[in-house]
VMD Tcl script that builds the backbone (N, CA, C; Angstrom):
set m [mol new atoms 294]
animate dup $m
set s [atomselect $m all]
$s set {name element resname resid chain x y z} {
  {N N MET 1 A 20.387 5.804 -17.794}
  {CA C MET 1 A 20.307 6.287 -16.257}
  {C C MET 1 A 20.633 5.408 -15.564}
  {N N SER 2 A 21.420 5.022 -14.955}
  {CA C SER 2 A 21.528 3.783 -14.168}
  {C C SER 2 A 21.319 4.051 -12.896}
  {N N ARG 3 A 20.297 3.305 -11.309}
  {CA C ARG 3 A 20.604 3.354 -10.069}
  {C C ARG 3 A 20.282 1.614 -9.608}
  {N N ARG 4 A 20.204 2.028 -8.417}
  {CA C ARG 4 A 20.589 1.059 -7.633}
  {C C ARG 4 A 19.331 0.239 -6.874}
  {N N LEU 5 A 18.910 -1.024 -6.572}
  {CA C LEU 5 A 17.701 -1.366 -6.788}
  {C C LEU 5 A 18.021 -2.250 -5.218}
  {N N VAL 6 A 17.098 -1.379 -4.283}
  {CA C VAL 6 A 17.229 -2.174 -2.941}
  {C C VAL 6 A 16.027 -2.648 -2.597}
  {N N PHE 7 A 15.654 -3.600 -1.500}
  {CA C PHE 7 A 14.063 -4.203 -1.148}
  {C C PHE 7 A 14.012 -3.837 0.647}
  {N N SER 8 A 12.686 -3.585 0.737}
  {CA C SER 8 A 12.924 -2.773 1.986}
  {C C SER 8 A 12.530 -3.977 2.944}
  {N N PRO 9 A 12.464 -4.286 4.316}
  {CA C PRO 9 A 12.405 -6.487 4.718}
  {C C PRO 9 A 11.131 -6.742 4.182}
  {N N ALA 10 A 10.282 -5.817 3.911}
  {CA C ALA 10 A 8.602 -6.351 3.913}
  {C C ALA 10 A 8.696 -6.581 2.129}
  {N N ALA 11 A 9.515 -5.987 1.489}
  {CA C ALA 11 A 9.473 -6.251 0.034}
  {C C ALA 11 A 10.084 -7.600 0.193}
  {N N LEU 12 A 11.509 -7.481 0.588}
  {CA C LEU 12 A 12.170 -8.953 0.702}
  {C C LEU 12 A 11.525 -10.211 0.678}
  {N N ARG 13 A 10.400 -10.006 2.359}
  {CA C ARG 13 A 10.214 -11.370 2.255}
  {C C ARG 13 A 8.886 -11.412 1.006}
  {N N GLN 14 A 7.879 -10.684 0.745}
  {CA C GLN 14 A 6.879 -10.622 -0.048}
  {C C GLN 14 A 7.895 -11.430 -1.173}
  {N N TYR 15 A 8.944 -10.905 -1.490}
  {CA C TYR 15 A 9.696 -11.319 -2.950}
  {C C TYR 15 A 9.919 -12.890 -3.084}
  {N N LYS 16 A 10.352 -13.464 -1.648}
  {CA C LYS 16 A 10.823 -14.953 -1.649}
  {C C LYS 16 A 9.569 -15.551 -1.603}
  {N N LYS 17 A 8.137 -14.779 -0.945}
  {CA C LYS 17 A 7.179 -15.970 -0.859}
  {C C LYS 17 A 6.478 -16.567 -2.281}
  {N N LEU 18 A 7.366 -16.016 -3.159}
  {CA C LEU 18 A 6.115 -15.632 -4.522}
  {C C LEU 18 A 6.834 -17.186 -5.266}
  {N N PRO 19 A 6.288 -17.636 -6.214}
  {CA C PRO 19 A 6.462 -18.728 -7.380}
  {C C PRO 19 A 8.150 -18.393 -7.896}
  {N N ALA 20 A 9.211 -19.410 -8.196}
  {CA C ALA 20 A 10.135 -18.728 -9.066}
  {C C ALA 20 A 10.019 -18.558 -10.393}
  {N N HIS 21 A 9.127 -18.673 -10.510}
  {CA C HIS 21 A 8.378 -18.176 -12.511}
  {C C HIS 21 A 8.206 -16.613 -12.276}
  {N N VAL 22 A 7.524 -16.606 -11.354}
  {CA C VAL 22 A 6.929 -15.076 -11.078}
  {C C VAL 22 A 8.092 -13.970 -10.474}
  {N N ARG 23 A 8.958 -14.554 -9.409}
  {CA C ARG 23 A 10.046 -13.877 -8.810}
  {C C ARG 23 A 11.477 -13.754 -10.044}
  {N N ALA 24 A 11.757 -14.555 -11.267}
  {CA C ALA 24 A 12.027 -13.709 -12.573}
  {C C ALA 24 A 11.624 -12.956 -13.614}
  {N N LEU 25 A 10.171 -13.447 -13.791}
  {CA C LEU 25 A 9.558 -12.126 -14.256}
  {C C LEU 25 A 10.295 -10.804 -13.456}
  {N N LEU 26 A 9.150 -11.378 -12.563}
  {CA C LEU 26 A 9.641 -9.487 -11.505}
  {C C LEU 26 A 10.766 -8.877 -11.834}
  {N N LYS 27 A 11.875 -10.413 -11.121}
  {CA C LYS 27 A 13.720 -9.885 -11.684}
  {C C LYS 27 A 13.848 -8.258 -13.152}
  {N N SER 28 A 13.514 -9.538 -14.038}
  {CA C SER 28 A 13.760 -8.943 -14.955}
  {C C SER 28 A 13.068 -7.429 -15.764}
  {N N THR 29 A 11.998 -7.341 -15.446}
  {CA C THR 29 A 11.543 -6.422 -15.324}
  {C C THR 29 A 11.639 -5.247 -14.539}
  {N N MET 30 A 11.716 -5.632 -13.547}
  {CA C MET 30 A 12.704 -4.147 -12.676}
  {C C MET 30 A 13.564 -4.294 -13.204}
  {N N ALA 31 A 14.478 -5.025 -13.470}
  {CA C ALA 31 A 16.049 -4.771 -13.825}
  {C C ALA 31 A 15.835 -3.706 -15.083}
  {N N GLN 32 A 14.810 -3.850 -15.792}
  {CA C GLN 32 A 14.386 -2.747 -17.111}
  {C C GLN 32 A 14.225 -1.512 -16.573}
  {N N ARG 33 A 13.227 -1.996 -15.766}
  {CA C ARG 33 A 11.961 -0.462 -16.189}
  {C C ARG 33 A 12.217 0.386 -15.070}
  {N N LEU 34 A 13.047 -0.433 -13.517}
  {CA C LEU 34 A 12.998 0.539 -13.069}
  {C C LEU 34 A 15.028 1.191 -12.683}
  {N N ILE 35 A 15.693 0.255 -12.746}
  {CA C ILE 35 A 17.186 0.137 -13.020}
  {C C ILE 35 A 17.583 1.248 -14.118}
  {N N GLN 36 A 17.502 0.343 -15.660}
  {CA C GLN 36 A 18.537 0.935 -16.550}
  {C C GLN 36 A 17.322 1.971 -17.184}
  {N N GLU 37 A 16.369 2.168 -17.163}
  {CA C GLU 37 A 15.329 3.135 -17.912}
  {C C GLU 37 A 15.024 3.882 -16.470}
  {N N ASP 38 A 14.351 5.541 -16.583}
  {CA C ASP 38 A 14.607 6.273 -15.768}
  {C C ASP 38 A 12.940 5.816 -14.755}
  {N N SER 39 A 13.271 5.455 -13.593}
  {CA C SER 39 A 12.160 5.164 -12.507}
  {C C SER 39 A 11.038 6.063 -12.821}
  {N N THR 40 A 11.281 7.271 -12.917}
  {CA C THR 40 A 10.181 7.864 -12.697}
  {C C THR 40 A 9.407 8.944 -13.960}
  {N N LEU 41 A 9.994 8.173 -14.952}
  {CA C LEU 41 A 9.294 8.075 -16.051}
  {C C LEU 41 A 7.765 7.576 -16.167}
  {N N GLU 42 A 6.975 8.247 -16.327}
  {CA C GLU 42 A 5.119 7.682 -16.293}
  {C C GLU 42 A 5.079 7.168 -17.546}
  {N N ASP 43 A 4.348 5.485 -17.466}
  {CA C ASP 43 A 3.551 5.438 -18.633}
  {C C ASP 43 A 2.348 4.441 -18.083}
  {N N ARG 44 A 2.176 3.856 -18.949}
  {CA C ARG 44 A 0.892 3.266 -18.718}
  {C C ARG 44 A 1.001 1.774 -18.053}
  {N N ASN 45 A 2.114 1.571 -17.531}
  {CA C ASN 45 A 2.273 0.288 -16.190}
  {C C ASN 45 A 3.084 1.210 -15.154}
  {N N ARG 46 A 4.102 2.140 -15.582}
  {CA C ARG 46 A 4.724 2.698 -14.328}
  {C C ARG 46 A 4.443 4.183 -14.083}
  {N N PHE 47 A 3.865 4.524 -13.176}
  {CA C PHE 47 A 3.344 5.699 -12.843}
  {C C PHE 47 A 3.402 6.289 -11.070}
  {N N ARG 48 A 3.545 7.408 -10.611}
  {CA C ARG 48 A 2.973 7.781 -9.237}
  {C C ARG 48 A 1.484 7.685 -9.128}
  {N N LEU 49 A 1.582 7.458 -7.938}
  {CA C LEU 49 A 0.480 6.836 -7.283}
  {C C LEU 49 A -0.745 8.612 -7.050}
  {N N ARG 50 A -1.512 8.363 -7.236}
  {CA C ARG 50 A -2.473 9.423 -7.626}
  {C C ARG 50 A -2.586 10.102 -6.143}
  {N N ARG 51 A -3.083 9.403 -5.206}
  {CA C ARG 51 A -3.528 9.544 -3.954}
  {C C ARG 51 A -1.754 9.241 -2.772}
  {N N ALA 52 A -1.984 10.182 -1.863}
  {CA C ALA 52 A -0.093 10.005 -1.279}
  {C C ALA 52 A -0.209 8.958 -0.059}
  {N N SER 53 A 0.780 8.406 -0.392}
  {CA C SER 53 A 0.702 7.092 0.832}
  {C C SER 53 A 1.495 7.162 1.749}
  {N N VAL 54 A 1.848 6.712 2.387}
  {CA C VAL 54 A 2.979 5.736 3.149}
  {C C VAL 54 A 4.242 5.272 3.265}
  {N N HIS 55 A 3.029 4.476 2.214}
  {CA C HIS 55 A 4.382 2.737 1.862}
  {C C HIS 55 A 5.077 3.720 0.537}
  {N N ALA 56 A 4.695 4.058 -0.577}
  {CA C ALA 56 A 5.752 4.191 -1.425}
  {C C ALA 56 A 4.822 5.647 -1.959}
  {N N ASP 57 A 5.198 5.405 -3.142}
  {CA C ASP 57 A 5.160 7.080 -4.060}
  {C C ASP 57 A 4.994 6.184 -5.654}
  {N N TYR 58 A 5.403 5.557 -5.632}
  {CA C TYR 58 A 5.106 4.761 -7.371}
  {C C TYR 58 A 4.934 3.439 -7.460}
  {N N GLU 59 A 3.956 3.565 -8.510}
  {CA C GLU 59 A 3.468 1.537 -8.800}
  {C C GLU 59 A 3.887 1.188 -10.194}
  {N N LEU 60 A 4.375 0.128 -9.958}
  {CA C LEU 60 A 5.205 -0.740 -11.376}
  {C C LEU 60 A 3.912 -1.932 -11.649}
  {N N ARG 61 A 3.257 -1.945 -12.614}
  {CA C ARG 61 A 2.536 -3.616 -13.424}
  {C C ARG 61 A 2.874 -4.153 -13.764}
  {N N VAL 62 A 2.765 -5.298 -13.846}
  {CA C VAL 62 A 3.737 -6.489 -13.685}
  {C C VAL 62 A 2.659 -7.687 -14.067}
  {N N GLU 63 A 1.362 -7.463 -15.324}
  {CA C GLU 63 A 1.007 -8.596 -15.107}
  {C C GLU 63 A -0.078 -8.448 -14.382}
  {N N VAL 64 A -0.599 -9.491 -13.332}
  {CA C VAL 64 A -1.489 -9.320 -12.431}
  {C C VAL 64 A -0.806 -8.672 -10.997}
  {N N TRP 65 A 0.799 -8.250 -11.089}
  {CA C TRP 65 A 1.492 -8.369 -9.558}
  {C C TRP 65 A 1.772 -6.759 -9.844}
  {N N ARG 66 A 1.990 -5.983 -8.303}
  {CA C ARG 66 A 2.159 -4.788 -8.529}
  {C C ARG 66 A 3.827 -5.061 -7.923}
  {N N VAL 67 A 4.301 -4.085 -7.893}
  {CA C VAL 67 A 5.531 -3.288 -7.120}
  {C C VAL 67 A 5.826 -2.038 -6.741}
  {N N PHE 68 A 5.432 -1.431 -5.562}
  {CA C PHE 68 A 5.516 -0.345 -5.402}
  {C C PHE 68 A 6.633 0.389 -4.761}
  {N N TYR 69 A 7.177 1.434 -4.780}
  {CA C TYR 69 A 8.210 2.089 -4.702}
  {C C TYR 69 A 9.091 3.095 -4.487}
  {N N ARG 70 A 9.759 3.771 -4.443}
  {CA C ARG 70 A 10.256 5.374 -3.801}
  {C C ARG 70 A 11.723 5.593 -4.508}
  {N N VAL 71 A 11.580 6.577 -5.307}
  {CA C VAL 71 A 12.834 6.959 -6.017}
  {C C VAL 71 A 14.076 7.658 -4.539}
  {N N GLU 72 A 14.829 7.445 -4.161}
  {CA C GLU 72 A 15.724 7.550 -3.349}
  {C C GLU 72 A 17.358 8.092 -4.138}
  {N N VAL 73 A 17.267 9.431 -4.938}
  {CA C VAL 73 A 18.306 8.789 -5.858}
  {C C VAL 73 A 20.028 8.368 -4.867}
  {N N PRO 74 A 20.783 7.748 -5.243}
  {CA C PRO 74 A 20.714 6.986 -6.607}
  {C C PRO 74 A 19.846 5.800 -6.653}
  {N N ARG 75 A 19.192 5.594 -5.970}
  {CA C ARG 75 A 18.837 3.997 -5.404}
  {C C ARG 75 A 17.128 4.023 -5.231}
  {N N VAL 76 A 16.255 3.014 -5.979}
  {CA C VAL 76 A 14.962 3.119 -6.003}
  {C C VAL 76 A 14.893 1.978 -5.225}
  {N N VAL 77 A 14.020 2.217 -4.053}
  {CA C VAL 77 A 13.900 1.157 -2.811}
  {C C VAL 77 A 12.450 0.490 -3.016}
  {N N VAL 78 A 11.878 -0.672 -3.268}
  {CA C VAL 78 A 10.589 -1.631 -3.282}
  {C C VAL 78 A 10.325 -1.631 -1.887}
  {N N GLU 79 A 9.255 -0.702 -1.795}
  {CA C GLU 79 A 8.944 -1.274 -0.651}
  {C C GLU 79 A 7.660 -2.568 -0.133}
  {N N LEU 80 A 7.142 -2.219 -1.519}
  {CA C LEU 80 A 5.711 -3.844 -1.045}
  {C C LEU 80 A 5.504 -4.218 -2.582}
  {N N MET 81 A 5.214 -5.497 -2.564}
  {CA C MET 81 A 5.274 -6.074 -3.836}
  {C C MET 81 A 3.946 -7.266 -3.222}
  {N N GLY 82 A 3.231 -7.250 -4.200}
  {CA C GLY 82 A 1.297 -7.520 -3.971}
  {C C GLY 82 A 0.915 -8.105 -5.369}
  {N N GLN 83 A -0.261 -9.080 -5.866}
  {CA C GLN 83 A -1.036 -9.208 -7.005}
  {C C GLN 83 A -2.700 -9.019 -6.538}
  {N N LYS 84 A -2.580 -8.196 -7.823}
  {CA C LYS 84 A -4.334 -7.464 -7.801}
  {C C LYS 84 A -5.433 -8.602 -8.369}
  {N N ASP 85 A -6.342 -8.835 -7.454}
  {CA C ASP 85 A -7.284 -9.796 -7.572}
  {C C ASP 85 A -8.498 -9.024 -8.105}
  {N N GLY 86 A -8.872 -8.260 -8.947}
  {CA C GLY 86 A -9.889 -7.243 -9.581}
  {C C GLY 86 A -9.619 -5.918 -8.562}
  {N N GLU 87 A -10.743 -5.428 -7.834}
  {CA C GLU 87 A -10.003 -4.133 -7.183}
  {C C GLU 87 A -9.359 -4.542 -5.976}
  {N N ARG 88 A -9.238 -5.580 -5.519}
  {CA C ARG 88 A -8.474 -5.749 -4.424}
  {C C ARG 88 A -7.107 -5.860 -4.625}
  {N N LEU 89 A -6.166 -5.294 -3.336}
  {CA C LEU 89 A -4.415 -5.754 -3.966}
  {C C LEU 89 A -4.324 -6.543 -2.446}
  {N N ILE 90 A -3.960 -7.685 -2.930}
  {CA C ILE 90 A -3.581 -9.025 -2.249}
  {C C ILE 90 A -1.919 -8.853 -1.844}
  {N N ILE 91 A -1.896 -9.158 -0.618}
  {CA C ILE 91 A -0.083 -8.481 0.010}
  {C C ILE 91 A -0.169 -9.704 0.765}
  {N N GLU 92 A 0.661 -10.876 1.038}
  {CA C GLU 92 A 1.360 -12.271 1.259}
  {C C GLU 92 A -0.216 -12.552 2.011}
  {N N GLY 93 A -0.840 -12.317 1.321}
  {CA C GLY 93 A -2.070 -13.152 1.280}
  {C C GLY 93 A -3.683 -12.330 2.724}
  {N N GLN 94 A -2.924 -11.145 2.569}
  {CA C GLN 94 A -4.355 -10.616 3.167}
  {C C GLN 94 A -4.489 -9.324 2.026}
  {N N GLU 95 A -5.571 -8.801 2.220}
  {CA C GLU 95 A -6.261 -7.439 1.409}
  {C C GLU 95 A -5.170 -6.294 2.239}
  {N N PHE 96 A -4.693 -5.125 0.758}
  {CA C PHE 96 A -3.992 -4.448 1.031}
  {C C PHE 96 A -4.440 -3.385 0.604}
  {N N ALA 97 A -4.363 -1.505 1.931}
  {CA C ALA 97 A -5.345 -0.638 1.565}
  {C C ALA 97 A -3.926 0.429 1.146}
  {N N LEU 98 A -3.315 0.318 0.091}
  {CA C LEU 98 A -2.757 1.888 0.362}
  {C C LEU 98 A -2.557 3.212 1.195}
}
mol reanalyze $m
mol bondsrecalc $m
mol representation Tube
mol addrep $m
């Protein structure tokens, strides 16, 4: 099942601020897990958020990085990207609550 990956303006800004090696890791993982595979299929590192959020419906975990997205067939819209630090989610250098 092939879909098109689209970044929201906020996600694109967050993506561009990441170090090159992190961008490469996220790019390859998103291509595999969100485009080539069924992005709504849940597993240990890709799942629907337990609580409703105005920001996203799903979360993809890649090491300490988090990608929050919505599925709008035939596209997957990446809404936010951040890093987990223990229990805290850090997006653009600030703690963020979904």
